[in-house]
N, C-alpha and C positions, 0 to 999 in steps of 0.2 A: 674114278670110282663114283658110283651112283647109289642113292638110297631111295626107298619108296616111302612117301608120307601122304596119307589120305588119298591114295590112288594116283597121285601125281608124281612125275619123275623129276628129280632135282639133281643138279650137279653139285657135288659136295667139295668144298675147299678144305684144306688142312685145318684141323682143330688146333688152336693155340692152347697148349696145356702147360701147367706149371712143371718146371724141372725140380729136382730135389732141393736145389738151393734157392728156388723162387720164394720170395716173401715180400709183402708190403712193409717197407722199412725205410722211412725217410726222416732223418734227424738233422739235416744240414742243407744249406744252399750250395755248398762248395765241395762236399765229399765226392769220392769217385762215383760217377753215375753208372749204375749197373743195369737198370731197366727203366723204360719210360713208354708212355703212350703218345703217339703222334697221329696226325691225319694229313696225308698228302693232298695237295690241291686237286679237287675233283671238277667234273664238268659244270657243276653249279656255279663255280667262280666265273666261268666263261659266259654265264647268262645274266650276270648282274648288269642292270641297265642304269644309265645316268639318273633317271628320275627316281629310282629306288635306292641308289647307292647309299645315301646317308641313313635311310630307314633301316638298311641292312648293315649299317655301321662301317661302311667303307667310305673313304674320301674320294675315290675315283674308281673307274672301271680298269681292270687289269687285262693284260694279254696272257692268256692261260698257258699257251705252249712255252712262251719265254719264261714265265714264272716256274714252270715245271723243269724244263730241260736246262735252263741257264742258271737256275737259282736253287729251288727246293731239292732237286735231285742230288746236288752236292751235299746238302744237309744230311740226307739219308745215308749217302756213302760215308760221310765222315762219322756219323753216329755208329755205323756198323763197324768201322775200323776200331773205334774205341770200346764198343760194348759187345760186339758179336763178330770178331774178325774172320771166323771160319766161313761166314756167309759171303765175304767179299774178297778176302786175300787171295791173290793170284788170278782174279777174275776182272780186274779193273779195265784192262785193255779190251777184253771181250765185251764188257758192258758198254764202254764208251764207243766202240766201233759200230754198235747198232744205233746209229744216229736217229733213225726214224722208228726205232722199235724200243719201247719203254716197258716191255713186259716185266722186267726185273723189279719195277717200281709199282706195278699195277696189282692191287690186292685180289682182283678177280681173275688173275691169269695163272696158269700152271707153272710158269717160270718166275713167279713172285718170290722174293727172298724169304718171306714167311718167318722172319726172326721172332723168337720169343723173348728177346731183349729190347729190340726196337719194334714195338708192337703197334700195328696199324688198327685203329678203331674200327674201320670198315670190316676188317676180317672178324673181329670179335662180334660185331653186329650180325654178320652173315652166319656165324657159328650158332648163335642163340636162336636165330630164325628157323633153323632146321627142326626145332621142336614145334610141333603143330599147335600146342596149347599156347606157348609163348607168342608164336606168330599171330594167332587169332587175337590175342589180347592187345598186342602192340599195334597191329593194324587198326583195331577199333579205337585205341587211344590216339593214334596219329590222326585218324580220320575225324575224330571228335574235335581236336584242336585246330584242324585245318578245314573244317566244315565240308567234308567230302560227302557226296551222295551215296546212297546205299549200293548201287551197282558198281561204283568205283571201289567201294570197300570190298565187295566180293571179288572183284578182279585182282586187287592187291593181295587178298588172302590166298588166292590160288597161284600167286607168282613165285617163281623160283627164288629161294632164299638169298642167293648171291645177287640176283637182279633186284630183289626187293630192298636189300641193304643199300644199293646204289640209288634207288628211287627215293628212299627215305632221306638220303643225304643231298642228292642233287635236285630233287623235286620234279624229275623228268621221267615220263613213261616212255619206254622204247627209244631212249636216248634223244628224242626230239620233241615229244609232246609234254609241255610243262603242265603239271596238274596242281602244284602248289609251289610256293617260294622255295628257293634253295636255302641251305644253311651254310653260307660261305665262311662264317666265322669258326666253323669246326676245326680249321687249321690251327686255331689258337686253343689247343686242347687243355691248357692249364686252367681255363676259366670254368670248366664244367666240374672239376673236382680237385682236391688237394690231399696228398698223402701226408699224414702227421704221425710220426713214429709208425706204429703198425695199425693205425686207423685210416679210414678214408672218409673225408668230409665232402659230401655232395653239395654243390653250391646252388644258389638261386640267382640266375642272371637278371639284370635290371630291365633289359629290353625284350619286347615281344619277339623280336627277330631270332632270339636264342632259346625260345621255349621248347622247340622240338629237340634241340641238342640236349637239354636237361632231361627230357623224357627218355631219350635213347640211352643216356648215361645211366639212369636209374636201372633200366632193364638190363644193361650190360653188367653192371657191378653186382646186381642181386641174382643174376641167372647164369653168368658164364663160369665154367669150371675153374678158370684161372683164379677166380676170387672166392671159390667155395669155402675155403678155410677161414675167410674173413667176414662172413655174413653178419656176424654179431658185432663187427667192428666198423660197419658202414653206417655213418651218421648222416641224417637229413635235418636240415635247419627248419624248425617249425615256423609257422606264421605267428604273429602276436595274437593274444587272446582276443576273440571276436573281431578279427581284422576286417571281416566282411561288413561290419557295421560302421567302420570308420569312414568319415566323409573325405571326398577329394581323391586325387591321384598323385599327390605330391610325392616326390622321390623319398623324402625323409619319413613318410608315413608307411612306406612299403618295407618289407623285410627282404633285402637283396644283399647278396654277397657273391663276388666273383674271384676266381683263383689268382688273378693278377694282383689282388689286394691281400694275398696271404703268403707269408714267408716263414718257412720252418728253419730258423737259424741256429738252434741248438736243441738237444733232446728235451729240454724242459721249457723252452722259450719260443713262443710264436708271435709273429707280428701280423696284425690285421689293419688294413687301411680303410679309412672312411673317405670316399672319393665320389666322383661322378657316378660310379657304378655300384658302390657298396654303401648302404645306408647305415645310419646309427642303429636302427632297429636290427639290421642284419648282423652288425658287429656284436650287439648286445646278446642276441639269441645264440650266436656262435660261442661267445665267451661262456655263457651259462651251460651250454651243451658240452663243451670241451672240459670245463671244470667238473661238471657232474659225472662225467665218464673217466675222470682222472687221466686225461690224455696228456696234458701239460700242466706245469705248475705256475707259469707266468705268461701273460699275454699283454703285449704293448699295442695300443691303438694309435695309429698315426693318421691324423686328420689333415688331408691336403685340400686345396681349393677344388670346388666342383666345376672343373673346366675341361673342355674337350682336349686341350693340348696336354693335360696330365693324365686323365682317364683312370689309371690305376697307380698304386705306389711303385710298381715295377717299371713304370715309365720315368720315375723320378730317381730311383736308386736300385742297384742290385749289387750283390757281393762278388768279389773277385778272389780274395784270399782271406784268411783269418783277420788280417789287419789292413786289407785294401778294399775299398768300395768305389764303385762308379756312381757319381752323384751329380744332380743338377744343383749348382752352387746357390742359385738364387732362392731355392726352397730349403737349403740345408742349414742356413745360418740364421741367427736371430736378427730380425729386421727392426733395429732400433736406431733412430736418428742420433748422430753424434753431434757434439756441441758446435762444431764449425760448419754444420750443414746449412744449406740455404733455407730460408723460411718455409719453402714449399714442403720440405721434408717433415716439418712439424705439423703443418696445416693438414697434410694428407695422412698423418699417422693412423688415425682412427679408421679411416676408409681402408687403408692397407691391412690393418689388423682384421677388419671384418671380412675382407674378400680374399686376401692372399696369404694369410697366416697359416703356418703349419703347427697344429697343436698335438702334443704327444703325452699320453697318459698310460701308465703301466699298472696293470692289475696283477696281484699275486693271490693265488688260492689260499683262503683262510685269513687273509688280511683285509680289514675293512677300508683302510685308508690307502688310496692309490698313490703312486709316485709320478711326479711330473718332470718332464725334461724341457729345458729352455729351447732346444733346437735339435734338428735331425742329426747334426754332427755329434752332439753330446750323446745321443742314444747309440749311435754306431760305434763310438769310442768305447762306451760302456759295454756293448756287446763283445767287441774285440778283446777287451782287456779282462772282463769278468766272466762272461759266458764261455768264451773260447780260449781264455787263458793265454792270449798272445803276449809274448814278451817284447815284441817289436812295436815301434811307434805306429799308431794308426794313420794310414795315408788315404787321401781322397783324390781320385782321378776325376776331374771335372769335365762335364759335357762341354764340347767346343773349346776345350782348354781354358775355360772360364773367360772367354773373350766374346763380347757382344759384337755382332748379332749371332755369332756361330753357336753360342751356348743354347739359345732358344731354337735356332734352326735345326741343330743336330739332335737336340732332345726330341723334337717333333719326329725325326727319323730314327728314333730308338737308340741313341748313343748310350743311354743308361740301361737299356733293356737287354742284358747279356745273359747267356747261359754258360755256366761252368760245367764242363765235362769232367773236370777234376780240379783240385785246388790250384788256382793260378792260371789255368788254361781255359780261356773263354771264347765264345763265338760272338761276333758283332758284325755290323754292316760295313762294307767297304767304302761307303759314301761319306762317312763322318770323319773327314780329313783332320780337323782340328783335335777331335777326341783321340784319333790315332796318334797325333803328335804328343798328346798328354800321356798316353801309354808309354811311348818311347822314352819320354823324359823321366818316367818312373821305373825305367829299367826293364821293360817288357820287350820281348822279341815280337815282331809282326810278320805274318806270313799269309799269303793268299791261299785259299782252300785248294785250288787246283794244283798249285805247287806242292802243297803239303801231302795231298793224296798220292801224287807220284813218288814222293819220298817214302811214304809208307809202303807203297807197292814194291819199290826197289830196295827196301830194307836200309835206306839211308837214315831213317828216323823210326823210333819206336814210340807209339802213342803212350805207352805206360811210363816212359821215362821223361816225357816232355815237362818243362817247367816254365812258368812266367811267360806265357805266350798269348797274344791276341790273334785269333784266326779270323781273317777277313772273308766274309761271305758276300757274294754278289747280291744286289738288293734293289735294282731298278724297279721291279714289279712288286716284290714282297713289301717294300716300304710303303707302297700306296695303300696297303691294307691296314696300316696303323698298328703294327705289332712286331716285336723282335723275337729272337729265339727263346728268350725266357717265356714269352707267351705261347710259343709253338711247341711246348714240351709239358708233359705231365709226369714228372719223376715218380716212379713206383718204388725204386730201391736206390738209396745212396747213403753212405756213411762217411763221416770224417774221422780218420784214424789218428 
């Protein structure tokens, strides 16, 4: 199907439109996942060079085809079985048989799955670019932040919307000519926005490498028909007053907040992390904004060390069940020397508090005095017992089975960064062996995603009846990007019943 815009001919891809039951509604980290935004690895990831990898927030360069075929494609298939089974049920063998044909996973292809439950960001971007006015404005905005010349701006304005969406994301014109940097972190879709009940909070990433992502997200949420009913519920974090007059470029002076530092753990309670990527100013502005709009009644700020190995709070802990959490033990407990410790424990106590301490303060709307928690475990127990009314004892599954050096090694490869597709059923990387042992010790089944998909296809297992399961996802290339499946998801609809 083709449409004419400004005398140019464009190929139109299916418009993702809301179904009758579509709504932005996220009040839990573990309720049944109904809809989410993702972005499959694009060509830009294959253009990251070693000299720019860390500037672009990667630890290493990745092999794109392996990341797609051997890893991320399994993620998409699994999500479809849980969220939109009609798109994949009965088709698995056909999809897998096309070893060198990935059209099912390509948002610019006619055979793309085009799910309106497992929603591809690139599709939404291409949809809004079909509008000439939006296309002109967004091209101008991208060209301004990327310092493009006037002729290139004109070329982009006249480009097919489907191709233009790919260019904005990959940074490449005609699939081979790089005109600006890629945005490889778009696969971590959670960082550009977070659904809080029926509001959408658009975030402010800390690093320049993610500026274009933020711009694209704003245009999508304010202009796509999928979100038309929620225009008044889209919140943008403002800068502090007269921020442009403040000296220096210190992280704490900026107003930054990323989705990996935001957790919606009950309808009235939100957690915000202060981390390497989210500043105190960012948390402060978010709290004021959310309370002013009566979005939640309680916000807990968890301040973790500003270190690359932690990055966001969801690299330190995520929720598995009402009463079960995956946690890095060294940051979860109070670091207080005991009486029989060696002298060094006392001599370094102040240094430890200054650098590695986790501070936790809870704010409640209408109350002037905040509440403090001694440690992360105390907070999570309080959430399980009081916010979520769990009658079972709160359990912690520790990174690396709480054994040095595996706790630190596996936290680095996202042992704590898990995505729950329903309560007790979570996705994690297959490389974190000691953490897998800890799950087994706590009564969880463990299954590899490839085996699970075959069981779904052959009706040996039903996704809706699964309980207490860790699904192991291949991770050799994905783990190089420093993010797990919690990072690679932006839930739009999920509720805990």
